Structure formats: structure tokens, C-alpha cells
MARSE-94414 format. One record per residue: residue in three letters; residue number from 1; x, y, z of N, C-alpha, C in turn; chain. Coordinates in nm, 2 decimals. Last residue first. Layout:
# residues N
Ala|NUM|X|Y|Z|X|Y|Z|X|Y|Z|A
...
//
This chain:
# residues 249
Arg|249|2.16|1.90|-0.32|2.08|2.01|-0.32|2.06|2.07|-0.18|A
Gln|248|2.28|1.67|-0.23|2.37|1.77|-0.28|2.29|1.90|-0.29|A
Glu|247|2.07|1.51|-0.16|2.16|1.55|-0.05|2.25|1.67|-0.10|A
Arg|246|1.95|1.47|-0.41|1.87|1.55|-0.30|1.97|1.60|-0.20|A
Ala|245|2.15|1.32|-0.54|2.11|1.45|-0.59|2.04|1.53|-0.49|A
Ile|244|2.14|1.09|-0.37|2.26|1.17|-0.38|2.24|1.31|-0.42|A
Arg|243|1.88|1.00|-0.45|1.91|1.04|-0.30|2.04|1.12|-0.30|A
Glu|242|1.90|0.94|-0.71|1.81|1.04|-0.67|1.84|1.09|-0.53|A
Ala|241|2.09|0.73|-0.70|2.13|0.85|-0.77|2.04|0.97|-0.73|A
Thr|240|1.94|0.54|-0.56|2.06|0.59|-0.50|2.10|0.72|-0.57|A
Glu|239|1.74|0.49|-0.75|1.70|0.56|-0.62|1.82|0.61|-0.55|A
His|238|1.89|0.37|-0.96|1.82|0.50|-0.98|1.78|0.58|-0.84|A
Glu|237|1.96|0.14|-0.82|2.07|0.23|-0.87|2.01|0.37|-0.90|A
Lys|236|1.71|0.03|-0.78|1.80|0.07|-0.66|1.90|0.17|-0.70|A
Met|235|1.64|-0.02|-1.05|1.56|0.07|-0.96|1.64|0.12|-0.85|A
Glu|234|1.81|-0.21|-1.12|1.82|-0.09|-1.19|1.74|0.02|-1.11|A
Ala|233|1.74|-0.43|-0.94|1.88|-0.37|-0.94|1.89|-0.23|-1.00|A
Leu|232|1.49|-0.48|-1.02|1.51|-0.43|-0.89|1.64|-0.37|-0.88|A
Thr|231|1.44|-0.35|-1.36|1.47|-0.46|-1.27|1.49|-0.40|-1.13|A
Pro|230|1.18|-0.15|-1.49|1.31|-0.16|-1.45|1.33|-0.28|-1.36|A
Ala|229|0.94|-0.30|-1.72|0.97|-0.23|-1.61|1.12|-0.24|-1.57|A
Gly|228|0.86|-0.47|-1.94|0.96|-0.36|-1.96|0.99|-0.27|-1.84|A
Gly|227|0.84|-0.83|-1.85|0.79|-0.69|-1.88|0.90|-0.59|-1.90|A
Gly|226|0.90|-1.09|-1.77|0.91|-1.05|-1.91|0.86|-0.92|-1.95|A
His|225|0.90|-1.10|-1.50|0.80|-1.18|-1.56|0.79|-1.14|-1.72|A
Asn|224|1.10|-0.94|-1.41|1.12|-1.08|-1.39|1.01|-1.16|-1.44|A
Ala|223|0.99|-0.68|-1.48|1.09|-0.74|-1.56|1.11|-0.89|-1.54|A
Pro|222|0.63|-0.63|-1.46|0.76|-0.66|-1.40|0.86|-0.72|-1.49|A
Trp|221|0.46|-0.38|-1.66|0.47|-0.52|-1.61|0.62|-0.55|-1.56|A
Trp|220|0.47|-0.13|-1.75|0.40|-0.15|-1.62|0.41|-0.29|-1.57|A
Trp|219|0.57|-0.14|-2.01|0.65|-0.07|-1.91|0.59|-0.09|-1.76|A
Ala|218|0.58|-0.44|-2.19|0.49|-0.33|-2.13|0.57|-0.27|-2.02|A
Lys|217|0.68|-0.60|-2.40|0.77|-0.53|-2.30|0.70|-0.41|-2.24|A
Glu|216|0.57|-0.76|-2.60|0.53|-0.62|-2.58|0.62|-0.53|-2.49|A
Asp|215|0.65|-1.01|-2.59|0.71|-0.93|-2.69|0.67|-0.78|-2.69|A
Pro|214|0.49|-1.14|-2.39|0.64|-1.10|-2.37|0.69|-1.01|-2.47|A
Ser|213|0.17|-0.97|-2.36|0.25|-1.08|-2.42|0.40|-1.04|-2.40|A
Pro|212|0.04|-0.87|-2.04|0.08|-0.85|-2.18|0.16|-0.97|-2.23|A
Ala|211|-0.25|-0.95|-1.84|-0.10|-0.97|-1.86|-0.06|-0.95|-2.01|A
Asp|210|-0.50|-0.91|-1.74|-0.45|-0.82|-1.85|-0.30|-0.84|-1.88|A
Pro|209|-0.55|-1.09|-1.53|-0.61|-1.11|-1.66|-0.56|-1.02|-1.78|A
Tyr|208|-0.34|-1.26|-1.32|-0.38|-1.12|-1.36|-0.43|-1.13|-1.50|A
Arg|207|-0.26|-1.49|-1.22|-0.40|-1.49|-1.27|-0.44|-1.35|-1.31|A
Gln|206|0.01|-1.46|-1.16|-0.03|-1.58|-1.24|-0.17|-1.57|-1.29|A
Ile|205|0.00|-1.23|-0.99|0.06|-1.23|-1.12|0.02|-1.34|-1.22|A
Met|204|-0.10|-1.35|-0.75|-0.17|-1.25|-0.83|-0.12|-1.24|-0.97|A
Arg|203|0.09|-1.52|-0.68|-0.04|-1.58|-0.70|-0.11|-1.47|-0.79|A
Glu|202|0.30|-1.35|-0.64|0.32|-1.44|-0.74|0.18|-1.50|-0.78|A
Tyr|201|0.20|-1.21|-0.41|0.23|-1.14|-0.53|0.24|-1.23|-0.65|A
Leu|200|0.18|-1.40|-0.22|0.05|-1.34|-0.26|0.08|-1.27|-0.40|A
Val|199|0.45|-1.45|-0.19|0.36|-1.56|-0.23|0.24|-1.50|-0.29|A
Glu|198|0.54|-1.20|-0.10|0.59|-1.26|-0.23|0.50|-1.36|-0.28|A
Met|197|0.41|-1.19|0.14|0.36|-1.10|0.04|0.42|-1.14|-0.09|A
Arg|196|0.57|-1.37|0.28|0.42|-1.40|0.27|0.37|-1.32|0.16|A
Ser|195|0.82|-1.24|0.27|0.80|-1.37|0.22|0.65|-1.40|0.19|A
His|194|0.76|-1.02|0.44|0.81|-1.00|0.29|0.78|-1.13|0.21|A
Leu|193|0.72|-1.14|0.68|0.61|-1.06|0.61|0.64|-1.05|0.46|A
Glu|192|0.97|-1.25|0.73|0.85|-1.34|0.71|0.73|-1.27|0.64|A
Ala|191|1.11|-1.01|0.75|1.15|-1.10|0.64|1.03|-1.20|0.62|A
Thr|190|1.00|-0.91|0.98|0.98|-0.84|0.86|1.01|-0.93|0.74|A
Ala|189|1.09|-1.10|1.16|0.95|-1.10|1.14|0.91|-1.02|1.01|A
Ala|188|1.36|-1.06|1.16|1.31|-1.19|1.11|1.16|-1.18|1.08|A
Glu|187|1.36|-0.80|1.26|1.41|-0.82|1.12|1.36|-0.96|1.07|A
Met|186|1.26|-0.84|1.52|1.19|-0.76|1.42|1.24|-0.78|1.28|A
Asp|185|1.20|-1.12|1.70|1.31|-1.05|1.62|1.24|-0.97|1.50|A
Ala|184|0.95|-1.08|1.95|1.00|-1.13|1.83|1.11|-1.06|1.77|A
Asp|183|0.81|-1.01|2.18|0.96|-1.04|2.19|1.02|-1.09|2.06|A
Pro|182|0.55|-0.99|2.10|0.62|-0.87|2.15|0.77|-0.89|2.16|A
Ala|181|0.48|-1.16|1.79|0.50|-1.16|1.94|0.58|-1.04|1.98|A
Val|180|0.26|-1.12|1.55|0.39|-1.08|1.58|0.41|-1.07|1.73|A
Pro|179|0.05|-1.31|1.31|0.09|-1.26|1.45|0.23|-1.23|1.47|A
Met|178|-0.10|-1.23|1.02|0.03|-1.28|1.07|0.06|-1.22|1.22|A
Pro|177|-0.40|-1.33|0.85|-0.33|-1.24|0.95|-0.20|-1.32|1.00|A
Glu|176|-0.37|-1.41|0.49|-0.40|-1.45|0.64|-0.33|-1.36|0.74|A
Gly|175|-0.39|-1.15|0.24|-0.35|-1.28|0.30|-0.39|-1.30|0.44|A
Val|174|-0.55|-1.01|-0.04|-0.52|-1.00|0.11|-0.49|-1.14|0.16|A
Phe|173|-0.51|-0.84|-0.33|-0.50|-0.98|-0.27|-0.47|-0.96|-0.13|A
Leu|172|-0.64|-0.68|-0.59|-0.64|-0.66|-0.44|-0.64|-0.80|-0.38|A
Ala|171|-0.58|-0.55|-0.91|-0.58|-0.67|-0.82|-0.56|-0.63|-0.67|A
Val|170|-0.75|-0.39|-1.16|-0.68|-0.37|-1.03|-0.69|-0.48|-0.94|A
Thr|169|-0.76|-0.35|-1.50|-0.78|-0.44|-1.39|-0.69|-0.40|-1.27|A
Val|168|-0.91|-0.08|-1.70|-0.79|-0.14|-1.64|-0.83|-0.24|-1.52|A
Gly|167|-1.12|0.05|-1.83|-1.11|-0.10|-1.83|-0.99|-0.16|-1.77|A
Arg|166|-0.96|0.35|-1.93|-1.09|0.27|-1.89|-1.05|0.12|-1.90|A
Lys|165|-0.70|0.55|-1.79|-0.76|0.46|-1.89|-0.88|0.39|-1.84|A
Met|164|-0.55|0.79|-1.71|-0.67|0.74|-1.64|-0.75|0.66|-1.75|A
Gln|163|-0.25|0.84|-1.66|-0.32|0.79|-1.77|-0.45|0.72|-1.71|A
Arg|162|0.01|1.07|-1.58|-0.11|1.01|-1.54|-0.19|0.97|-1.66|A
Pro|161|0.34|0.97|-1.69|0.23|1.06|-1.69|0.10|0.99|-1.64|A
His|160|0.59|0.84|-1.46|0.50|0.82|-1.58|0.39|0.92|-1.58|A
Gly|159|0.71|0.86|-1.22|0.80|0.85|-1.34|0.72|0.84|-1.47|A
Lys|158|0.47|0.69|-1.02|0.60|0.77|-1.03|0.67|0.75|-1.16|A
Thr|157|0.14|0.67|-1.16|0.25|0.62|-1.08|0.37|0.71|-1.10|A
Trp|156|-0.17|0.59|-1.26|-0.10|0.70|-1.21|0.02|0.65|-1.12|A
Leu|155|-0.25|0.35|-1.41|-0.33|0.48|-1.41|-0.25|0.60|-1.37|A
Arg|154|-0.08|0.15|-1.38|-0.12|0.18|-1.52|-0.21|0.31|-1.53|A
Gln|153|-0.06|0.12|-1.11|0.05|0.19|-1.18|0.02|0.22|-1.33|A
Gly|152|-0.28|-0.04|-1.03|-0.29|0.11|-1.02|-0.18|0.19|-1.10|A
Gly|151|-0.18|-0.29|-1.06|-0.26|-0.24|-1.17|-0.28|-0.09|-1.16|A
Phe|150|-0.20|-0.43|-0.73|-0.14|-0.42|-0.85|-0.23|-0.37|-0.97|A
Thr|149|-0.14|-0.50|-0.39|-0.22|-0.43|-0.49|-0.14|-0.42|-0.62|A
Ile|148|-0.15|-0.74|-0.13|-0.08|-0.69|-0.25|-0.18|-0.62|-0.35|A
Met|147|-0.09|-0.77|0.23|-0.17|-0.74|0.11|-0.09|-0.70|-0.01|A
Pro|146|-0.11|-0.91|0.55|-0.03|-0.89|0.43|-0.12|-0.86|0.31|A
Ile|145|-0.17|-0.78|0.86|-0.24|-0.84|0.75|-0.17|-0.80|0.62|A
Val|144|-0.05|-0.85|1.18|-0.02|-0.78|1.05|-0.10|-0.85|0.94|A
Pro|143|-0.24|-0.82|1.49|-0.18|-0.89|1.38|-0.14|-0.80|1.26|A
Val|142|-0.14|-0.66|1.80|-0.23|-0.69|1.69|-0.17|-0.75|1.58|A
Gly|141|0.01|-0.54|2.01|-0.05|-0.66|2.03|-0.16|-0.69|1.92|A
Ala|140|0.15|-0.30|1.97|0.01|-0.29|1.99|-0.07|-0.42|2.03|A
Glu|139|0.40|-0.40|1.92|0.38|-0.32|2.04|0.24|-0.30|2.07|A
Ala|138|0.36|-0.56|1.69|0.42|-0.62|1.82|0.39|-0.54|1.94|A
Ala|137|0.27|-0.38|1.50|0.19|-0.48|1.54|0.23|-0.56|1.67|A
Leu|136|0.49|-0.20|1.49|0.36|-0.15|1.53|0.27|-0.27|1.59|A
Arg|135|0.69|-0.38|1.39|0.71|-0.32|1.52|0.58|-0.26|1.58|A
Val|134|0.58|-0.44|1.14|0.58|-0.55|1.24|0.61|-0.49|1.38|A
Ala|133|0.61|-0.18|1.02|0.48|-0.25|1.02|0.48|-0.35|1.13|A
Gly|132|0.89|-0.11|1.04|0.78|-0.03|1.11|0.65|-0.11|1.13|A
Thr|131|1.10|-0.20|0.90|1.05|-0.29|1.01|0.93|-0.23|1.08|A
Lys|130|1.09|-0.18|0.54|1.12|-0.12|0.67|1.05|-0.21|0.77|A
Phe|129|1.18|-0.41|0.28|1.09|-0.35|0.37|1.15|-0.29|0.49|A
Asp|128|1.28|-0.39|-0.06|1.32|-0.42|0.07|1.21|-0.35|0.17|A
Lys|127|1.00|-0.43|-0.30|1.14|-0.38|-0.26|1.17|-0.43|-0.12|A
Leu|126|0.84|-0.63|-0.53|0.85|-0.60|-0.39|0.99|-0.54|-0.36|A
Gln|125|0.79|-0.47|-0.85|0.81|-0.58|-0.76|0.83|-0.54|-0.62|A
Phe|124|0.78|-0.23|-0.98|0.65|-0.30|-0.96|0.67|-0.44|-0.89|A
Ser|123|0.99|-0.07|-1.00|1.01|-0.20|-1.06|0.87|-0.28|-1.06|A
Glu|122|0.92|0.14|-0.84|0.91|0.17|-0.99|0.95|0.04|-1.07|A
Ser|121|0.75|0.14|-0.56|0.84|0.06|-0.63|0.82|0.08|-0.78|A
Ile|120|0.71|0.43|-0.36|0.65|0.35|-0.47|0.77|0.27|-0.53|A
Thr|119|0.82|0.38|-0.02|0.80|0.46|-0.13|0.75|0.37|-0.25|A
Ala|118|0.79|0.20|0.20|0.81|0.34|0.23|0.78|0.42|0.10|A
Glu|117|0.74|-0.07|0.21|0.85|-0.03|0.12|0.88|0.12|0.13|A
Pro|116|0.52|-0.09|0.39|0.66|-0.13|0.44|0.77|-0.09|0.34|A
Phe|115|0.27|0.10|0.43|0.35|0.07|0.31|0.49|0.03|0.35|A
Val|114|-0.01|0.06|0.62|0.13|0.08|0.62|0.18|0.03|0.49|A
Gly|113|-0.31|0.14|0.80|-0.25|0.10|0.67|-0.11|0.15|0.67|A
Val|112|-0.48|0.02|1.07|-0.38|0.12|1.03|-0.31|0.06|0.90|A
Val|111|-0.79|-0.01|1.21|-0.70|-0.08|1.11|-0.60|0.03|1.06|A
Glu|110|-0.85|0.05|1.57|-0.84|0.08|1.43|-0.76|0.00|1.34|A
Gly|109|-0.85|0.02|1.85|-0.92|-0.08|1.76|-0.93|-0.05|1.62|A
Ser|108|-0.69|0.16|2.00|-0.82|0.19|2.01|-0.91|0.11|1.92|A
Arg|107|-0.44|0.06|1.92|-0.49|0.02|2.06|-0.63|0.07|2.08|A
Leu|106|-0.42|0.18|1.67|-0.43|0.05|1.68|-0.49|0.00|1.81|A
Ser|105|-0.39|0.46|1.75|-0.51|0.41|1.67|-0.53|0.26|1.68|A
Asp|104|-0.16|0.45|1.90|-0.28|0.49|1.96|-0.41|0.44|1.88|A
Leu|103|0.02|0.38|1.70|0.00|0.29|1.81|-0.13|0.32|1.88|A
Ala|102|0.01|0.61|1.54|-0.03|0.48|1.49|-0.07|0.38|1.59|A
Ala|101|0.13|0.79|1.72|0.00|0.81|1.67|-0.07|0.68|1.62|A
Ser|100|0.39|0.68|1.74|0.30|0.69|1.86|0.15|0.70|1.82|A
Phe|99|0.47|0.71|1.48|0.47|0.58|1.54|0.37|0.58|1.66|A
Ala|98|0.47|0.99|1.46|0.39|0.91|1.36|0.37|0.77|1.42|A
Glu|97|0.67|1.04|1.64|0.54|1.10|1.66|0.44|1.02|1.58|A
Ser|96|0.90|0.93|1.54|0.85|0.87|1.66|0.70|0.93|1.69|A
Gly|95|0.99|1.08|1.32|0.92|0.96|1.29|0.85|0.90|1.42|A
Ala|94|1.08|1.34|1.23|1.02|1.31|1.36|0.93|1.19|1.35|A
Ala|93|1.15|1.34|0.98|1.24|1.41|1.07|1.20|1.39|1.21|A
Arg|92|0.94|1.24|0.83|1.07|1.16|0.84|1.17|1.22|0.95|A
Asp|91|0.62|1.25|0.93|0.74|1.34|0.92|0.86|1.27|0.94|A
Val|90|0.33|1.14|0.84|0.46|1.09|0.88|0.56|1.19|0.84|A
Pro|89|-0.01|1.15|0.96|0.10|1.21|0.90|0.24|1.16|0.95|A
Ile|88|-0.28|0.93|0.92|-0.17|0.96|1.01|-0.05|1.02|0.94|A
His|87|-0.63|0.99|0.89|-0.51|0.93|0.85|-0.39|0.99|0.93|A
His|86|-0.89|1.09|0.92|-0.81|1.04|1.04|-0.69|0.96|1.00|A
Leu|85|-1.03|1.22|0.74|-1.03|1.07|0.73|-0.95|1.01|0.84|A
Ser|84|-0.95|1.48|0.79|-1.08|1.44|0.82|-1.11|1.29|0.81|A
Arg|83|-0.68|1.48|0.70|-0.71|1.49|0.84|-0.86|1.45|0.88|A
Met|82|-0.73|1.45|0.42|-0.65|1.35|0.49|-0.68|1.36|0.64|A
Ile|81|-0.87|1.69|0.37|-0.94|1.56|0.35|-0.87|1.45|0.43|A
Pro|80|-0.69|1.90|0.43|-0.81|1.88|0.51|-0.89|1.75|0.49|A
Gly|79|-0.48|1.82|0.23|-0.46|1.82|0.37|-0.59|1.80|0.45|A
Ser|78|-0.55|1.84|-0.04|-0.55|1.71|0.02|-0.55|1.71|0.17|A
Val|77|-0.53|2.13|-0.06|-0.65|2.05|-0.12|-0.66|1.92|-0.04|A
Lys|76|-0.30|2.23|0.05|-0.43|2.30|0.08|-0.55|2.22|0.04|A
Asn|75|-0.07|2.00|0.21|-0.13|2.05|0.08|-0.27|2.11|0.11|A
Asp|74|0.00|1.89|0.43|0.04|2.02|0.42|-0.04|2.08|0.30|A
Phe|73|-0.04|1.62|0.39|-0.13|1.69|0.49|-0.12|1.84|0.48|A
Thr|72|0.16|1.55|0.22|0.02|1.53|0.17|-0.08|1.61|0.27|A
Ser|71|0.38|1.59|0.37|0.35|1.68|0.27|0.21|1.67|0.21|A
Lys|70|0.39|1.37|0.54|0.34|1.49|0.60|0.31|1.59|0.48|A
Lys|69|0.28|1.05|0.39|0.38|1.16|0.40|0.32|1.29|0.45|A
Ala|68|0.08|0.84|0.60|0.12|0.91|0.47|0.22|1.01|0.50|A
Met|67|-0.09|0.57|0.71|0.02|0.65|0.75|0.07|0.70|0.61|A
Phe|66|-0.45|0.54|0.71|-0.32|0.52|0.64|-0.21|0.62|0.70|A
Arg|65|-0.69|0.37|0.84|-0.62|0.49|0.86|-0.48|0.47|0.81|A
Val|64|-0.99|0.22|0.69|-0.84|0.21|0.72|-0.77|0.35|0.73|A
Leu|63|-1.27|0.09|0.80|-1.22|0.21|0.75|-1.07|0.21|0.79|A
Arg|62|-1.45|-0.22|0.73|-1.36|-0.14|0.81|-1.31|-0.01|0.73|A
Lys|61|-1.61|-0.42|0.63|-1.68|-0.30|0.68|-1.58|-0.22|0.77|A
Ser|60|-1.50|-0.63|0.51|-1.52|-0.64|0.65|-1.57|-0.53|0.72|A
Lys|59|-1.51|-0.53|0.26|-1.58|-0.66|0.28|-1.60|-0.68|0.42|A
Gln|58|-1.34|-0.31|0.26|-1.49|-0.29|0.26|-1.57|-0.41|0.29|A
Ala|57|-1.08|-0.33|0.23|-1.13|-0.35|0.36|-1.28|-0.34|0.37|A
Ala|56|-1.02|-0.27|-0.03|-1.01|-0.41|0.01|-1.07|-0.44|0.14|A
Leu|55|-1.04|0.01|-0.02|-1.15|-0.07|-0.08|-1.15|-0.22|-0.05|A
Gly|54|-0.79|0.07|0.06|-0.90|0.10|0.15|-1.03|0.02|0.10|A
Cys|53|-0.64|0.01|-0.16|-0.62|-0.08|-0.04|-0.74|-0.05|0.07|A
Phe|52|-0.73|0.22|-0.33|-0.75|0.08|-0.36|-0.74|-0.01|-0.24|A
Ile|51|-0.65|0.45|-0.20|-0.79|0.43|-0.23|-0.81|0.28|-0.25|A
Phe|50|-0.37|0.41|-0.18|-0.45|0.44|-0.06|-0.60|0.41|-0.09|A
Asp|49|-0.28|0.39|-0.45|-0.29|0.27|-0.36|-0.37|0.29|-0.24|A
Leu|48|-0.25|0.58|-0.63|-0.38|0.56|-0.59|-0.40|0.44|-0.49|A
Tyr|47|0.01|0.61|-0.70|-0.04|0.71|-0.61|-0.18|0.69|-0.57|A
Ser|46|0.15|0.27|-0.69|0.08|0.38|-0.75|0.05|0.49|-0.65|A
Val|45|0.26|0.06|-0.55|0.30|0.07|-0.69|0.24|0.19|-0.76|A
His|44|0.35|-0.11|-0.27|0.32|0.03|-0.32|0.36|0.05|-0.46|A
Asn|43|0.21|-0.36|-0.05|0.31|-0.31|-0.14|0.26|-0.17|-0.20|A
Ser|42|0.07|-0.32|0.29|0.06|-0.34|0.14|0.19|-0.30|0.07|A
Ala|41|-0.06|-0.42|0.59|0.07|-0.39|0.52|0.06|-0.43|0.37|A
Leu|40|-0.25|-0.32|0.83|-0.28|-0.37|0.70|-0.14|-0.33|0.62|A
Val|39|-0.27|-0.42|1.15|-0.19|-0.34|1.07|-0.21|-0.40|0.93|A
Ala|38|-0.56|-0.39|1.37|-0.47|-0.46|1.28|-0.39|-0.37|1.20|A
Gly|37|-0.79|-0.40|1.64|-0.69|-0.34|1.57|-0.62|-0.43|1.48|A
Gly|36|-1.15|-0.48|1.61|-1.02|-0.48|1.68|-0.92|-0.42|1.58|A
His|35|-1.35|-0.66|1.37|-1.33|-0.58|1.49|-1.20|-0.59|1.54|A
Arg|34|-1.32|-0.79|1.13|-1.43|-0.70|1.15|-1.43|-0.61|1.28|A
Pro|33|-0.99|-0.83|0.99|-1.09|-0.85|1.10|-1.20|-0.75|1.10|A
Ile|32|-0.93|-0.95|0.68|-0.92|-0.83|0.76|-1.03|-0.84|0.86|A
His|31|-1.00|-1.17|0.54|-0.89|-1.18|0.64|-0.87|-1.06|0.72|A
Gln|30|-1.19|-1.12|0.34|-1.23|-1.17|0.48|-1.13|-1.18|0.59|A
Gly|29|-1.04|-1.07|0.12|-1.09|-0.96|0.20|-1.14|-1.00|0.34|A
Gly|28|-0.94|-1.27|-0.07|-0.90|-1.27|0.07|-0.95|-1.16|0.17|A
Ser|27|-0.93|-1.09|-0.36|-0.91|-1.22|-0.30|-0.88|-1.20|-0.15|A
Thr|26|-1.03|-0.94|-0.69|-1.01|-0.94|-0.53|-1.00|-1.08|-0.47|A
Asp|25|-1.00|-0.75|-0.94|-0.97|-0.90|-0.91|-0.93|-0.90|-0.76|A
Phe|24|-1.20|-0.52|-1.09|-1.13|-0.55|-0.97|-1.12|-0.70|-0.95|A
Lys|23|-1.19|-0.28|-1.35|-1.22|-0.42|-1.31|-1.13|-0.45|-1.18|A
Leu|22|-1.33|0.04|-1.42|-1.22|-0.04|-1.37|-1.27|-0.18|-1.33|A
Asp|21|-1.47|0.23|-1.56|-1.50|0.10|-1.59|-1.38|0.01|-1.54|A
Leu|20|-1.46|0.49|-1.50|-1.34|0.44|-1.56|-1.36|0.29|-1.61|A
Ala|19|-1.70|0.51|-1.36|-1.68|0.59|-1.48|-1.56|0.55|-1.56|A
Gly|18|-1.65|0.35|-1.14|-1.75|0.32|-1.25|-1.73|0.39|-1.37|A
Phe|17|-1.45|0.48|-1.01|-1.42|0.35|-1.06|-1.52|0.31|-1.17|A
Met|16|-1.60|0.71|-0.94|-1.48|0.73|-1.03|-1.45|0.60|-1.09|A
Met|15|-1.78|0.59|-0.77|-1.83|0.65|-0.88|-1.72|0.67|-0.99|A
Arg|14|-1.61|0.51|-0.56|-1.68|0.41|-0.64|-1.73|0.47|-0.77|A
Ala|13|-1.52|0.76|-0.48|-1.43|0.67|-0.53|-1.50|0.56|-0.62|A
Thr|12|-1.76|0.86|-0.37|-1.70|0.92|-0.48|-1.61|0.84|-0.55|A
Leu|11|-1.79|0.67|-0.16|-1.90|0.68|-0.26|-1.84|0.75|-0.39|A
Ile|10|-1.58|0.74|0.00|-1.58|0.60|-0.06|-1.68|0.60|-0.18|A
Val|9|-1.64|1.00|0.07|-1.52|0.98|0.00|-1.52|0.84|-0.08|A
Pro|8|-1.87|0.96|0.22|-1.89|1.02|0.09|-1.76|1.00|0.00|A
Pro|7|-1.74|0.81|0.44|-1.84|0.75|0.37|-1.86|0.82|0.22|A
Tyr|6|-1.54|1.01|0.55|-1.51|0.88|0.49|-1.61|0.83|0.40|A
Thr|5|-1.66|1.24|0.69|-1.61|1.25|0.55|-1.58|1.11|0.47|A
Ile|4|-1.73|1.16|0.93|-1.83|1.22|0.85|-1.79|1.22|0.71|A
Asp|3|-1.68|0.94|1.18|-1.63|0.96|1.03|-1.75|1.02|0.95|A
Ile|2|-1.56|0.93|1.51|-1.67|0.98|1.42|-1.61|1.00|1.28|A
Met|1|-1.47|0.66|1.69|-1.41|0.76|1.61|-1.53|0.80|1.51|A
//
């Protein structure tokens, strides 16, 4: 696959990181294979996760093809860029097309990026996962690579104004490849992926250098670690209310 746009996009992103003096706490980048297909499954905390997760693959010199909402491709500005990077549009009304396109990419030896939570977690904890990541891996005969990203929510996330602060630490933790057999129970495999990512998440939290003090109740820090973010239960209640409002509209 010819990539004309990807290299300059990576260079531009690195220049932006430098201008913002972002700090990166990275671990496990060597687990992303240098050759062959793989599903890179990451949590989702910010609108910048595509960029950060792609950066994690640079150690292995891989370019990640992300599955992203079709609306991103329909946009006059982002659309041409997304298509030139060979990312994969996801139309929820026709999900089988995106699944087939992702399978084709995996079978041709690409790394496909998937957010199993489907949407940003406003609790900044791991939400329930969809089974798509493990189903792709099973059908393509490739491993799932679990990954955790954290810190991007401090720059730009759902429900908060964009704050491109300087000196923010972004964590990028990649775990060991997880094989998924073709005849595996997809629900059980998804639960195993979730469990592996929880371990990565807790490891990341324990060493995150910018952790706020408990009395700060920082909005971007998870509630189960003393932060001011919504709990998982509060987030689910809010998401349910949003879904009902959309259906009524």
C-alpha cells in the first residue's frame, strides 16, 4: 500500500507534540509486530487517540489503519486526509462493510486500529467492550494487541473544552499479543481482552507522573482512584439519557 500522506502527517504531529512540550510515558511498543497483520485494540479517552495510538506503533515502524466514524470521512477537511491515510470508515447502519474492509486490510498484512469501547469513555475507565476486535482477529487469523492510552483527555475530550496545555504527559502502554482461535467464544475472548487491558491500565495509573492529589478531585482523573471524573455507573446513566434523547429527535 502506497503512503504519500502518512509520513508528513506523522512529522506534523511530532512538531505539534514538540510545540506543546508533551511528555510521553511509553511501554511495550515492541509487542506490535514488525510484519504481518494485527488488530491494535485501545481504550478511548480523547479525540486525539488516533494520533497517539499511531505513535505507539512507530517503534515497530508500522502505520496503523484506524476504524473511524463515517462522519469523519464526510467532513470536507478531515475526509480527504482520512482516506489518504487508508483509514476505514464505519457506518453504524452498514457495519458489515467496515468489517469486510478491515478484514481485507488485516489479510493484506496491515495493522488495524480498533476502539472496542466504540465511543469515548467519559469516566476515563474501561467501558464494556464490543466483540468486533476479537472477531476481526479470529477471522483474519491475526493477534489482538491490547493497548492503553491516557492523558489525551487533558487536551481534548468529550464534554470539555479543548485545552491544548503544555507539558501534559500522555501514556502509551502496549501489551503482549493475544491470539484468538477461529472457533473461540467471542464473548469470552472479549472478556479476556478487557481483563488484559485492565491490568495495563492499572500499571499505567500507578506510574502516571502527573497524578493529582486526592483533594484536587481533578476532572480528568478516574473516580475509582480518587479523581473527579464520573463513575462508570454515572457515565452509563448519562449515555442512556443521551441515547433516549437522540431516539426522540
